[in-house]
Backbone and ligand atoms as CSV (ligand in chain L), in Angstrom:
chain,resi,resn,atom,element,x,y,z
A,1,MET,N,N,120.126,61.517,-31.517
A,1,MET,CA,C,120.094,62.415,-30.348
A,1,MET,C,C,119.662,61.684,-29.076
A,2,ILE,N,N,118.660,60.819,-29.199
A,2,ILE,CA,C,118.160,60.122,-28.002
A,2,ILE,C,C,119.268,59.237,-27.410
A,3,GLU,N,N,120.001,58.550,-28.278
A,3,GLU,CA,C,121.087,57.673,-27.808
A,3,GLU,C,C,122.169,58.486,-27.094
A,4,GLU,N,N,122.501,59.640,-27.695
A,4,GLU,CA,C,123.507,60.524,-27.127
A,4,GLU,C,C,123.126,60.927,-25.698
A,5,ILE,N,N,121.858,61.293,-25.539
A,5,ILE,CA,C,121.360,61.716,-24.226
A,5,ILE,C,C,121.399,60.551,-23.234
A,6,ARG,N,N,121.038,59.360,-23.697
A,6,ARG,CA,C,121.038,58.199,-22.804
A,6,ARG,C,C,122.450,57.862,-22.330
A,7,GLU,N,N,123.396,57.974,-23.236
A,7,GLU,CA,C,124.790,57.703,-22.882
A,7,GLU,C,C,125.279,58.684,-21.817
A,8,PHE,N,N,124.997,59.967,-22.051
A,8,PHE,CA,C,125.399,60.997,-21.094
A,8,PHE,C,C,124.773,60.716,-19.729
A,9,ASN,N,N,123.493,60.362,-19.770
A,9,ASN,CA,C,122.749,60.131,-18.535
A,9,ASN,C,C,123.353,59.004,-17.704
A,10,LYS,N,N,123.779,57.946,-18.386
A,10,LYS,CA,C,124.380,56.803,-17.671
A,10,LYS,C,C,125.598,57.242,-16.868
A,11,SER,N,N,126.467,58.027,-17.503
A,11,SER,CA,C,127.670,58.430,-16.768
A,11,SER,C,C,127.362,59.493,-15.713
A,12,PHE,N,N,126.342,60.314,-15.982
A,12,PHE,CA,C,125.923,61.322,-14.994
A,12,PHE,C,C,125.543,60.635,-13.676
A,13,VAL,N,N,124.733,59.593,-13.795
A,13,VAL,CA,C,124.268,58.880,-12.605
A,13,VAL,C,C,125.424,58.103,-11.972
A,14,LYS,N,N,126.203,57.412,-12.813
A,14,LYS,CA,C,127.306,56.581,-12.332
A,14,LYS,C,C,128.323,57.432,-11.558
A,15,ASP,N,N,128.602,58.613,-12.070
A,15,ASP,CA,C,129.580,59.495,-11.423
A,15,ASP,C,C,128.986,60.330,-10.281
A,16,GLU,N,N,127.706,60.061,-9.977
A,16,GLU,CA,C,126.993,60.774,-8.899
A,16,GLU,C,C,127.022,62.282,-9.059
A,17,LYS,N,N,126.870,62.734,-10.292
A,17,LYS,CA,C,126.861,64.178,-10.542
A,17,LYS,C,C,125.581,64.844,-10.049
A,18,TYR,N,N,124.623,64.023,-9.638
A,18,TYR,CA,C,123.342,64.548,-9.133
A,18,TYR,C,C,123.468,65.094,-7.717
A,19,GLN,N,N,124.564,64.746,-7.040
A,19,GLN,CA,C,124.705,65.099,-5.614
A,19,GLN,C,C,124.419,66.572,-5.314
A,20,SER,N,N,124.917,67.463,-6.164
A,20,SER,CA,C,124.762,68.896,-5.883
A,20,SER,C,C,123.356,69.411,-6.203
A,21,TYR,N,N,122.507,68.543,-6.786
A,21,TYR,CA,C,121.150,68.985,-7.158
A,21,TYR,C,C,120.081,68.503,-6.182
A,22,ILE,N,N,120.473,67.705,-5.220
A,22,ILE,CA,C,119.472,67.093,-4.338
A,22,ILE,C,C,118.733,68.160,-3.529
A,23,THR,N,N,117.399,68.090,-3.578
A,23,THR,CA,C,116.542,69.058,-2.885
A,23,THR,C,C,115.176,68.416,-2.715
A,24,SER,N,N,114.140,69.200,-2.317
A,24,SER,CA,C,112.806,68.616,-2.157
A,24,SER,C,C,111.855,69.162,-3.211
A,25,LYS,N,N,110.615,68.685,-3.175
A,25,LYS,CA,C,109.632,69.164,-4.163
A,25,LYS,C,C,109.037,70.512,-3.756
A,26,TYR,N,N,109.281,70.944,-2.517
A,26,TYR,CA,C,108.730,72.225,-2.062
A,26,TYR,C,C,109.694,73.361,-2.405
A,27,PRO,N,N,109.232,74.359,-3.160
A,27,PRO,CA,C,110.159,75.417,-3.592
A,27,PRO,C,C,110.630,76.281,-2.424
A,28,ASP,N,N,111.941,76.316,-2.210
A,28,ASP,CA,C,112.525,77.040,-1.082
A,28,ASP,C,C,112.132,78.515,-1.077
A,29,LYS,N,N,111.992,79.117,-2.263
A,29,LYS,CA,C,111.646,80.545,-2.330
A,29,LYS,C,C,110.139,80.773,-2.427
A,30,LYS,N,N,109.359,79.703,-2.277
A,30,LYS,CA,C,107.883,79.781,-2.355
A,30,LYS,C,C,107.454,80.562,-3.605
A,31,LEU,N,N,108.124,80.249,-4.701
A,31,LEU,CA,C,107.995,81.013,-5.928
A,31,LEU,C,C,107.629,80.118,-7.108
A,32,ALA,N,N,106.726,80.637,-7.980
A,32,ALA,CA,C,106.437,79.977,-9.256
A,32,ALA,C,C,106.666,80.995,-10.363
A,33,ILE,N,N,107.245,80.545,-11.462
A,33,ILE,CA,C,107.476,81.429,-12.605
A,33,ILE,C,C,106.853,80.811,-13.842
A,34,LEU,N,N,106.054,81.634,-14.542
A,34,LEU,CA,C,105.539,81.230,-15.854
A,34,LEU,C,C,106.352,81.989,-16.890
A,35,THR,N,N,107.035,81.245,-17.753
A,35,THR,CA,C,107.856,81.906,-18.757
A,35,THR,C,C,107.843,81.135,-20.072
A,36,CYS,N,N,108.666,81.605,-21.016
A,36,CYS,CA,C,108.695,81.028,-22.362
A,36,CYS,C,C,109.687,79.866,-22.436
A,37,MET,N,N,109.426,78.962,-23.386
A,37,MET,CA,C,110.316,77.812,-23.583
A,37,MET,C,C,111.584,78.177,-24.352
A,38,ASP,N,N,111.771,79.456,-24.672
A,38,ASP,CA,C,112.914,79.905,-25.473
A,38,ASP,C,C,114.240,79.315,-24.954
A,39,THR,N,N,115.047,78.813,-25.891
A,39,THR,CA,C,116.313,78.159,-25.512
A,39,THR,C,C,117.309,79.116,-24.852
A,40,ARG,N,N,117.219,80.413,-25.186
A,40,ARG,CA,C,118.149,81.362,-24.586
A,40,ARG,C,C,117.923,81.518,-23.087
A,41,LEU,N,N,116.714,81.177,-22.643
A,41,LEU,CA,C,116.381,81.366,-21.222
A,41,LEU,C,C,116.663,80.130,-20.369
A,42,THR,N,N,116.986,79.014,-21.004
A,42,THR,CA,C,117.125,77.749,-20.267
A,42,THR,C,C,118.027,77.903,-19.041
A,43,GLU,N,N,119.205,78.452,-19.245
A,43,GLU,CA,C,120.103,78.663,-18.102
A,43,GLU,C,C,120.148,80.129,-17.681
A,44,LEU,N,N,119.928,81.026,-18.676
A,44,LEU,CA,C,120.032,82.464,-18.393
A,44,LEU,C,C,119.022,82.922,-17.345
A,45,LEU,N,N,117.773,82.480,-17.476
A,45,LEU,CA,C,116.729,82.974,-16.561
A,45,LEU,C,C,117.023,82.630,-15.095
A,46,PRO,N,N,117.267,81.363,-14.760
A,46,PRO,CA,C,117.590,81.081,-13.353
A,46,PRO,C,C,118.873,81.790,-12.900
A,47,ALA,N,N,119.878,81.853,-13.770
A,47,ALA,CA,C,121.146,82.494,-13.395
A,47,ALA,C,C,120.932,83.979,-13.115
A,48,ALA,N,N,120.161,84.641,-14.000
A,48,ALA,CA,C,119.954,86.090,-13.878
A,48,ALA,C,C,119.087,86.443,-12.669
A,49,LEU,N,N,118.324,85.472,-12.158
A,49,LEU,CA,C,117.460,85.741,-11.008
A,49,LEU,C,C,118.028,85.139,-9.722
A,50,GLY,N,N,119.184,84.523,-9.822
A,50,GLY,CA,C,119.811,83.931,-8.634
A,50,GLY,C,C,119.069,82.718,-8.124
A,51,LEU,N,N,118.505,81.939,-9.050
A,51,LEU,CA,C,117.716,80.778,-8.642
A,51,LEU,C,C,118.482,79.486,-8.898
A,52,LYS,N,N,118.378,78.582,-7.947
A,52,LYS,CA,C,119.038,77.289,-8.129
A,52,LYS,C,C,118.017,76.162,-7.991
A,53,ASN,N,N,118.479,74.947,-8.202
A,53,ASN,CA,C,117.598,73.787,-8.084
A,53,ASN,C,C,116.895,73.804,-6.727
A,54,GLY,N,N,115.569,73.615,-6.735
A,54,GLY,CA,C,114.838,73.573,-5.476
A,54,GLY,C,C,114.206,74.898,-5.092
A,55,ASP,N,N,114.511,75.980,-5.821
A,55,ASP,CA,C,114.004,77.305,-5.439
A,55,ASP,C,C,112.614,77.611,-5.986
A,56,VAL,N,N,112.291,77.097,-7.180
A,56,VAL,CA,C,111.143,77.626,-7.913
A,56,VAL,C,C,110.417,76.550,-8.706
A,57,LYS,N,N,109.101,76.732,-8.851
A,57,LYS,CA,C,108.302,75.908,-9.771
A,57,LYS,C,C,108.295,76.655,-11.096
A,58,LEU,N,N,108.935,76.085,-12.096
A,58,LEU,CA,C,109.099,76.756,-13.381
A,58,LEU,C,C,108.135,76.150,-14.394
A,59,ILE,N,N,107.236,76.978,-14.906
A,59,ILE,CA,C,106.250,76.512,-15.885
A,59,ILE,C,C,106.545,77.202,-17.207
A,60,LYS,N,N,106.741,76.407,-18.233
A,60,LYS,CA,C,107.145,76.986,-19.517
A,60,LYS,C,C,106.246,76.531,-20.654
A,61,ASN,N,N,106.002,77.452,-21.574
A,61,ASN,CA,C,105.370,77.078,-22.842
A,61,ASN,C,C,105.766,78.122,-23.882
A,62,ALA,N,N,105.276,77.973,-25.094
A,62,ALA,CA,C,105.619,78.921,-26.148
A,62,ALA,C,C,105.006,80.278,-25.823
A,63,GLY,N,N,105.843,81.236,-25.493
A,63,GLY,CA,C,105.388,82.588,-25.192
A,63,GLY,C,C,105.121,82.851,-23.713
A,64,GLY,N,N,105.080,81.814,-22.903
A,64,GLY,CA,C,104.763,82.000,-21.482
A,64,GLY,C,C,103.350,82.529,-21.287
A,65,VAL,N,N,102.431,81.986,-22.052
A,65,VAL,CA,C,101.060,82.504,-22.044
A,65,VAL,C,C,100.080,81.529,-21.389
A,66,ILE,N,N,98.888,82.042,-21.084
A,66,ILE,CA,C,97.797,81.187,-20.606
A,66,ILE,C,C,96.737,81.201,-21.702
A,67,SER,N,N,96.646,80.122,-22.470
A,67,SER,CA,C,95.681,80.134,-23.573
A,67,SER,C,C,94.296,79.686,-23.124
A,68,ASN,N,N,94.226,79.116,-21.924
A,68,ASN,CA,C,92.925,78.699,-21.384
A,68,ASN,C,C,92.949,78.912,-19.872
A,69,PRO,N,N,92.046,79.739,-19.329
A,69,PRO,CA,C,92.077,80.024,-17.881
A,69,PRO,C,C,91.856,78.785,-17.010
A,70,PHE,N,N,91.363,77.693,-17.609
A,70,PHE,CA,C,91.227,76.446,-16.860
A,70,PHE,C,C,92.016,75.331,-17.545
A,71,GLY,N,N,93.141,75.702,-18.111
A,71,GLY,CA,C,94.001,74.734,-18.789
A,71,GLY,C,C,95.187,74.332,-17.926
A,72,SER,N,N,96.190,73.755,-18.556
A,72,SER,CA,C,97.289,73.125,-17.811
A,72,SER,C,C,98.178,74.126,-17.058
A,73,VAL,N,N,98.319,75.346,-17.576
A,73,VAL,CA,C,99.179,76.314,-16.879
A,73,VAL,C,C,98.554,76.696,-15.535
A,74,VAL,N,N,97.283,77.060,-15.565
A,74,VAL,CA,C,96.619,77.473,-14.319
A,74,VAL,C,C,96.531,76.280,-13.362
A,75,ARG,N,N,96.295,75.098,-13.903
A,75,ARG,CA,C,96.269,73.889,-13.070
A,75,ARG,C,C,97.602,73.738,-12.330
A,76,SER,N,N,98.694,73.914,-13.059
A,76,SER,CA,C,100.021,73.808,-12.432
A,76,SER,C,C,100.202,74.870,-11.356
A,77,LEU,N,N,99.741,76.102,-11.642
A,77,LEU,CA,C,99.872,77.180,-10.658
A,77,LEU,C,C,99.028,76.895,-9.416
A,78,LEU,N,N,97.837,76.331,-9.612
A,78,LEU,CA,C,96.983,76.015,-8.467
A,78,LEU,C,C,97.640,74.952,-7.587
A,79,ILE,N,N,98.245,73.963,-8.215
A,79,ILE,CA,C,98.958,72.923,-7.454
A,79,ILE,C,C,100.140,73.552,-6.725
A,80,ALA,N,N,100.844,74.462,-7.414
A,80,ALA,CA,C,101.987,75.137,-6.800
A,80,ALA,C,C,101.548,75.913,-5.558
A,81,VAL,N,N,100.407,76.595,-5.657
A,81,VAL,CA,C,99.917,77.429,-4.545
A,81,VAL,C,C,99.358,76.561,-3.414
A,82,TYR,N,N,98.448,75.652,-3.759
A,82,TYR,CA,C,97.724,74.922,-2.710
A,82,TYR,C,C,98.459,73.695,-2.162
A,83,GLU,N,N,99.300,73.090,-2.978
A,83,GLU,CA,C,99.961,71.852,-2.539
A,83,GLU,C,C,101.435,72.063,-2.184
A,84,LEU,N,N,102.047,73.088,-2.786
A,84,LEU,CA,C,103.500,73.191,-2.651
A,84,LEU,C,C,103.960,74.495,-1.997
A,85,GLY,N,N,102.996,75.270,-1.517
A,85,GLY,CA,C,103.335,76.432,-0.689
A,85,GLY,C,C,103.802,77.681,-1.420
A,86,VAL,N,N,103.514,77.787,-2.703
A,86,VAL,CA,C,103.937,78.971,-3.447
A,86,VAL,C,C,103.145,80.209,-3.001
A,87,GLU,N,N,103.872,81.312,-2.760
A,87,GLU,CA,C,103.246,82.564,-2.322
A,87,GLU,C,C,103.408,83.690,-3.338
A,88,THR,N,N,104.318,83.502,-4.292
A,88,THR,CA,C,104.575,84.529,-5.311
A,88,THR,C,C,104.589,83.892,-6.699
A,89,ILE,N,N,103.909,84.552,-7.635
A,89,ILE,CA,C,103.917,84.090,-9.034
A,89,ILE,C,C,104.484,85.209,-9.891
A,90,LEU,N,N,105.499,84.875,-10.707
A,90,LEU,CA,C,106.036,85.849,-11.660
A,90,LEU,C,C,105.733,85.373,-13.077
A,91,VAL,N,N,105.248,86.291,-13.895
A,91,VAL,CA,C,105.057,86.022,-15.319
A,91,VAL,C,C,106.205,86.742,-16.022
A,92,ILE,N,N,107.046,85.995,-16.729
A,92,ILE,CA,C,108.227,86.615,-17.355
A,92,ILE,C,C,108.248,86.358,-18.865
A,93,GLY,N,N,107.930,87.407,-19.625
A,93,GLY,CA,C,108.089,87.352,-21.075
A,93,GLY,C,C,109.532,87.693,-21.401
A,94,HIS,N,N,109.884,87.761,-22.679
A,94,HIS,CA,C,111.265,88.126,-23.007
A,94,HIS,C,C,111.333,88.792,-24.374
A,95,THR,N,N,112.427,89.515,-24.596
A,95,THR,CA,C,112.599,90.237,-25.859
A,95,THR,C,C,112.837,89.253,-27.002
A,96,ASP,N,N,112.439,89.635,-28.192
A,96,ASP,CA,C,112.650,88.834,-29.400
A,96,ASP,C,C,112.034,87.441,-29.283
A,97,CYS,N,N,110.863,87.363,-28.679
A,97,CYS,CA,C,110.178,86.076,-28.490
A,97,CYS,C,C,109.691,85.538,-29.839
A,98,GLY,N,N,109.890,84.246,-30.050
A,98,GLY,CA,C,109.480,83.612,-31.307
A,98,GLY,C,C,107.975,83.620,-31.530
A,99,VAL,N,N,107.227,83.762,-30.435
A,99,VAL,CA,C,105.770,83.728,-30.536
A,99,VAL,C,C,105.206,85.074,-31.007
A,100,GLN,N,N,106.035,86.121,-30.834
A,100,GLN,CA,C,105.604,87.451,-31.270
A,100,GLN,C,C,105.385,87.439,-32.779
A,101,HIS,N,N,104.271,87.979,-33.208
A,101,HIS,CA,C,103.925,88.083,-34.636
A,101,HIS,C,C,103.827,86.726,-35.334
A,102,MET,N,N,103.655,85.662,-34.574
A,102,MET,CA,C,103.520,84.344,-35.198
A,102,MET,C,C,102.206,84.299,-35.985
A,103,ASP,N,N,102.286,83.730,-37.200
A,103,ASP,CA,C,101.127,83.709,-38.083
A,103,ASP,C,C,100.561,82.294,-38.146
A,104,SER,N,N,99.352,82.122,-37.610
A,104,SER,CA,C,98.775,80.779,-37.567
A,104,SER,C,C,98.519,80.222,-38.972
A,105,ARG,N,N,98.225,81.116,-39.934
A,105,ARG,CA,C,97.957,80.613,-41.294
A,105,ARG,C,C,99.199,79.967,-41.900
A,106,ALA,N,N,100.358,80.583,-41.622
A,106,ALA,CA,C,101.615,80.022,-42.131
A,106,ALA,C,C,101.872,78.651,-41.508
A,107,MET,N,N,101.543,78.511,-40.209
A,107,MET,CA,C,101.777,77.223,-39.559
A,107,MET,C,C,100.842,76.154,-40.122
A,108,ILE,N,N,99.609,76.554,-40.393
A,108,ILE,CA,C,98.652,75.596,-40.963
A,108,ILE,C,C,99.140,75.156,-42.355
A,109,GLU,N,N,99.730,76.086,-43.096
A,109,GLU,CA,C,100.314,75.725,-44.403
A,109,GLU,C,C,101.439,74.705,-44.222
A,110,SER,N,N,102.298,74.927,-43.219
A,110,SER,CA,C,103.391,73.974,-42.942
A,110,SER,C,C,102.841,72.599,-42.588
A,111,MET,N,N,101.747,72.595,-41.837
A,111,MET,CA,C,101.137,71.310,-41.453
A,111,MET,C,C,100.727,70.529,-42.690
A,112,LYS,N,N,100.102,71.254,-43.618
A,112,LYS,CA,C,99.636,70.601,-44.851
A,112,LYS,C,C,100.827,70.052,-45.646
A,113,GLN,N,N,101.917,70.849,-45.690
A,113,GLN,CA,C,103.110,70.386,-46.410
A,113,GLN,C,C,103.723,69.154,-45.767
A,114,ARG,N,N,103.506,69.015,-44.432
A,114,ARG,CA,C,104.076,67.861,-43.728
A,114,ARG,C,C,103.114,66.692,-43.669
A,115,GLY,N,N,102.011,66.786,-44.394
A,115,GLY,CA,C,101.125,65.631,-44.530
A,115,GLY,C,C,99.832,65.674,-43.738
A,116,VAL,N,N,99.567,66.780,-43.024
A,116,VAL,CA,C,98.279,66.886,-42.321
A,116,VAL,C,C,97.219,67.227,-43.367
A,117,SER,N,N,96.130,66.465,-43.356
A,117,SER,CA,C,95.115,66.651,-44.402
A,117,SER,C,C,94.188,67.825,-44.103
A,118,GLN,N,N,93.656,68.406,-45.159
A,118,GLN,CA,C,92.660,69.466,-45.023
A,118,GLN,C,C,91.461,68.945,-44.231
A,119,GLU,N,N,91.171,67.669,-44.436
A,119,GLU,CA,C,90.059,67.013,-43.742
A,119,GLU,C,C,90.263,67.080,-42.218
A,120,ALA,N,N,91.482,66.808,-41.782
A,120,ALA,CA,C,91.789,66.851,-40.344
A,120,ALA,C,C,91.604,68.270,-39.812
A,121,ILE,N,N,92.049,69.248,-40.587
A,121,ILE,CA,C,91.930,70.649,-40.164
A,121,ILE,C,C,90.453,71.063,-40.110
A,122,ASP,N,N,89.693,70.635,-41.115
A,122,ASP,CA,C,88.256,70.933,-41.136
A,122,ASP,C,C,87.559,70.302,-39.932
A,123,MET,N,N,87.982,69.091,-39.580
A,123,MET,CA,C,87.376,68.373,-38.446
A,123,MET,C,C,87.604,69.149,-37.145
A,124,ILE,N,N,88.805,69.702,-37.000
A,124,ILE,CA,C,89.122,70.464,-35.783
A,124,ILE,C,C,88.230,71.712,-35.705
A,125,HIS,N,N,88.039,72.371,-36.828
A,125,HIS,CA,C,87.126,73.512,-36.872
A,125,HIS,C,C,85.714,73.070,-36.523
A,126,TYR,N,N,85.326,71.928,-37.081
A,126,TYR,CA,C,83.979,71.387,-36.865
A,126,TYR,C,C,83.751,71.109,-35.377
A,127,CYS,N,N,84.813,70.717,-34.662
A,127,CYS,CA,C,84.701,70.434,-33.223
A,127,CYS,C,C,84.635,71.723,-32.395
A,128,GLY,N,N,84.648,72.858,-33.065
A,128,GLY,CA,C,84.470,74.129,-32.360
A,128,GLY,C,C,85.757,74.743,-31.846
A,129,ILE,N,N,86.898,74.243,-32.302
A,129,ILE,CA,C,88.170,74.797,-31.832
A,129,ILE,C,C,88.602,75.944,-32.747
A,130,ASP,N,N,88.875,77.098,-32.130
A,130,ASP,CA,C,89.349,78.247,-32.900
A,130,ASP,C,C,90.849,78.070,-33.114
A,131,PHE,N,N,91.138,77.261,-34.115
A,131,PHE,CA,C,92.486,76.856,-34.465
A,131,PHE,C,C,93.410,78.065,-34.669
A,132,GLU,N,N,92.932,79.042,-35.442
A,132,GLU,CA,C,93.740,80.223,-35.776
A,132,GLU,C,C,94.135,80.982,-34.518
A,133,LYS,N,N,93.156,81.159,-33.614
A,133,LYS,CA,C,93.426,81.916,-32.392
A,133,LYS,C,C,94.394,81.149,-31.490
A,134,TRP,N,N,94.182,79.847,-31.406
A,134,TRP,CA,C,94.989,78.981,-30.546
A,134,TRP,C,C,96.457,79.014,-30.961
A,135,LEU,N,N,96.702,79.042,-32.260
A,135,LEU,CA,C,98.069,78.980,-32.765
A,135,LEU,C,C,98.710,80.350,-32.984
A,136,SER,N,N,97.914,81.396,-32.914
A,136,SER,CA,C,98.490,82.693,-33.249
A,136,SER,C,C,99.301,83.263,-32.082
A,137,GLY,N,N,100.246,84.113,-32.420
A,137,GLY,CA,C,101.101,84.708,-31.403
A,137,GLY,C,C,100.525,86.008,-30.874
A,138,PHE,N,N,101.337,86.738,-30.112
A,138,PHE,CA,C,100.901,88.051,-29.629
A,138,PHE,C,C,101.685,89.130,-30.369
A,139,ASP,N,N,101.142,90.356,-30.383
A,139,ASP,CA,C,101.810,91.447,-31.095
A,139,ASP,C,C,102.884,92.096,-30.238
A,140,ASP,N,N,102.588,92.221,-28.936
A,140,ASP,CA,C,103.495,92.954,-28.058
A,140,ASP,C,C,103.690,92.162,-26.758
A,141,VAL,N,N,104.947,91.904,-26.411
A,141,VAL,CA,C,105.229,91.063,-25.245
A,141,VAL,C,C,104.779,91.733,-23.943
A,142,ASN,N,N,104.906,93.079,-23.862
A,142,ASN,CA,C,104.460,93.786,-22.653
A,142,ASN,C,C,102.969,93.590,-22.428
A,143,THR,N,N,102.205,93.749,-23.520
A,143,THR,CA,C,100.749,93.584,-23.429
A,143,THR,C,C,100.400,92.143,-23.049
A,144,SER,N,N,101.115,91.198,-23.630
A,144,SER,CA,C,100.845,89.798,-23.339
A,144,SER,C,C,101.073,89.493,-21.852
A,145,VAL,N,N,102.199,89.975,-21.308
A,145,VAL,CA,C,102.503,89.753,-19.892
A,145,VAL,C,C,101.444,90.426,-19.014
A,146,GLN,N,N,101.107,91.674,-19.396
A,146,GLN,CA,C,100.091,92.434,-18.660
A,146,GLN,C,C,98.762,91.671,-18.593
A,147,GLU,N,N,98.334,91.142,-19.727
A,147,GLU,CA,C,97.061,90.412,-19.793
A,147,GLU,C,C,97.112,89.147,-18.955
A,148,THR,N,N,98.261,88.468,-18.977
A,148,THR,CA,C,98.399,87.229,-18.199
A,148,THR,C,C,98.354,87.547,-16.704
A,149,VAL,N,N,99.036,88.628,-16.308
A,149,VAL,CA,C,99.036,89.036,-14.898
A,149,VAL,C,C,97.600,89.387,-14.462
A,150,GLU,N,N,96.892,90.131,-15.306
A,150,GLU,CA,C,95.497,90.506,-14.998
A,150,GLU,C,C,94.626,89.274,-14.844
A,151,LEU,N,N,94.802,88.333,-15.777
A,151,LEU,CA,C,94.011,87.095,-15.719
A,151,LEU,C,C,94.239,86.373,-14.383
A,152,LEU,N,N,95.507,86.294,-13.972
A,152,LEU,CA,C,95.821,85.587,-12.720
A,152,LEU,C,C,95.303,86.345,-11.503
A,153,LYS,N,N,95.435,87.693,-11.541
A,153,LYS,CA,C,94.975,88.501,-10.405
A,153,LYS,C,C,93.463,88.378,-10.209
A,154,HIS,N,N,92.736,88.180,-11.315
A,154,HIS,CA,C,91.281,88.093,-11.228
A,154,HIS,C,C,90.761,86.664,-11.317
A,155,HIS,N,N,91.687,85.708,-11.321
A,155,HIS,CA,C,91.237,84.318,-11.453
A,155,HIS,C,C,90.498,83.907,-10.174
A,156,PRO,N,N,89.294,83.335,-10.328
A,156,PRO,CA,C,88.476,83.017,-9.149
A,156,PRO,C,C,89.089,81.976,-8.214
A,157,LEU,N,N,90.049,81.187,-8.692
A,157,LEU,CA,C,90.596,80.116,-7.857
A,157,LEU,C,C,91.958,80.449,-7.250
A,158,ILE,N,N,92.487,81.616,-7.585
A,158,ILE,CA,C,93.783,82.008,-7.006
A,158,ILE,C,C,93.542,82.962,-5.841
A,159,PRO,N,N,94.010,82.595,-4.637
A,159,PRO,CA,C,93.713,83.412,-3.462
A,159,PRO,C,C,94.363,84.804,-3.536
A,160,GLU,N,N,93.712,85.762,-2.897
A,160,GLU,CA,C,94.133,87.171,-2.935
A,160,GLU,C,C,95.524,87.395,-2.354
A,161,ASP,N,N,95.923,86.519,-1.416
A,161,ASP,CA,C,97.212,86.746,-0.743
A,161,ASP,C,C,98.428,86.349,-1.583
A,162,VAL,N,N,98.185,85.780,-2.754
A,162,VAL,CA,C,99.321,85.428,-3.630
A,162,VAL,C,C,99.785,86.685,-4.358
A,163,GLN,N,N,101.090,86.953,-4.266
A,163,GLN,CA,C,101.674,88.119,-4.950
A,163,GLN,C,C,101.927,87.753,-6.405
A,164,ILE,N,N,101.506,88.622,-7.320
A,164,ILE,CA,C,101.678,88.327,-8.745
A,164,ILE,C,C,102.372,89.501,-9.430
A,165,GLY,N,N,103.459,89.212,-10.143
A,165,GLY,CA,C,104.201,90.271,-10.822
A,165,GLY,C,C,104.480,89.916,-12.269
A,166,GLY,N,N,104.632,90.951,-13.111
A,166,GLY,CA,C,104.912,90.724,-14.525
A,166,GLY,C,C,106.197,91.418,-14.966
A,167,PHE,N,N,107.016,90.727,-15.735
A,167,PHE,CA,C,108.299,91.275,-16.190
A,167,PHE,C,C,108.600,90.827,-17.617
A,168,VAL,N,N,109.508,91.565,-18.249
A,168,VAL,CA,C,110.064,91.135,-19.531
A,168,VAL,C,C,111.575,91.028,-19.337
A,169,MET,N,N,112.143,89.908,-19.748
A,169,MET,CA,C,113.593,89.722,-19.606
A,169,MET,C,C,114.290,89.975,-20.944
A,170,ASP,N,N,115.428,90.651,-20.879
A,170,ASP,CA,C,116.258,90.818,-22.065
A,170,ASP,C,C,116.905,89.454,-22.363
A,171,SER,N,N,116.672,88.940,-23.572
A,171,SER,CA,C,117.112,87.579,-23.915
A,171,SER,C,C,118.627,87.439,-24.016
A,172,THR,N,N,119.341,88.560,-24.043
A,172,THR,CA,C,120.802,88.502,-24.107
A,172,THR,C,C,121.425,88.778,-22.748
A,173,THR,N,N,120.999,89.885,-22.101
A,173,THR,CA,C,121.657,90.291,-20.859
A,173,THR,C,C,120.980,89.731,-19.608
A,174,GLY,N,N,119.743,89.255,-19.744
A,174,GLY,CA,C,119.013,88.747,-18.589
A,174,GLY,C,C,118.398,89.861,-17.748
A,175,GLU,N,N,118.543,91.111,-18.193
A,175,GLU,CA,C,117.975,92.223,-17.419
A,175,GLU,C,C,116.451,92.097,-17.346
A,176,LEU,N,N,115.926,92.339,-16.136
A,176,LEU,CA,C,114.505,92.200,-15.892
A,176,LEU,C,C,113.858,93.582,-15.924
A,177,LEU,N,N,112.891,93.768,-16.804
A,177,LEU,CA,C,112.184,95.041,-16.880
A,177,LEU,C,C,110.772,94.837,-16.397
A,178,GLU,N,N,110.337,95.684,-15.447
A,178,GLU,CA,C,108.990,95.518,-14.911
A,178,GLU,C,C,107.943,95.982,-15.907
A,179,VAL,N,N,106.869,95.233,-16.010
A,179,VAL,CA,C,105.756,95.599,-16.876
A,179,VAL,C,C,104.756,96.369,-16.026
A,180,GLU,N,N,104.396,97.557,-16.485
A,180,GLU,CA,C,103.472,98.420,-15.707
A,180,GLU,C,C,102.075,97.809,-15.662
L,1,ZN,ZN,ZN,109.635,83.282,-26.308
């Protein structure tokens, strides 16, 4: 796979296919979106929202969640707001998310089957990390989006003038449903 990608990349650059993507690091729509890494959203989400290269700071992870209020997602949002001029943050969950109902115990079992030792897992617990909570999914995508929006609205480092909205996207049609 890596070789395949490298080959494609060589001709992409050689044929100057990048020309139509040239833009700056400042998002034209002063917008940041936190969403899920789901493959169905890769092209669907920007297309369904009318976004093109240069419009938005897109932050993605499994579930589009903030697992630590002072972790990498919030850090990225702070940089987006203070350094790159973002004025609006959207949190966008989606239907049929893989993180929904994810069972951390099952994943820990898979780790063991793939050669991770019980000793390593015990060590992580010993270091005070709530492994189960960190790896577990959410039950309801609406609630998850709602909680993330609340966290951002009350985050001490995010200024009051930043507009924050929460939505769930239909993973097939791209329809955006507002989360109350
Ligand atoms: Zn998802």
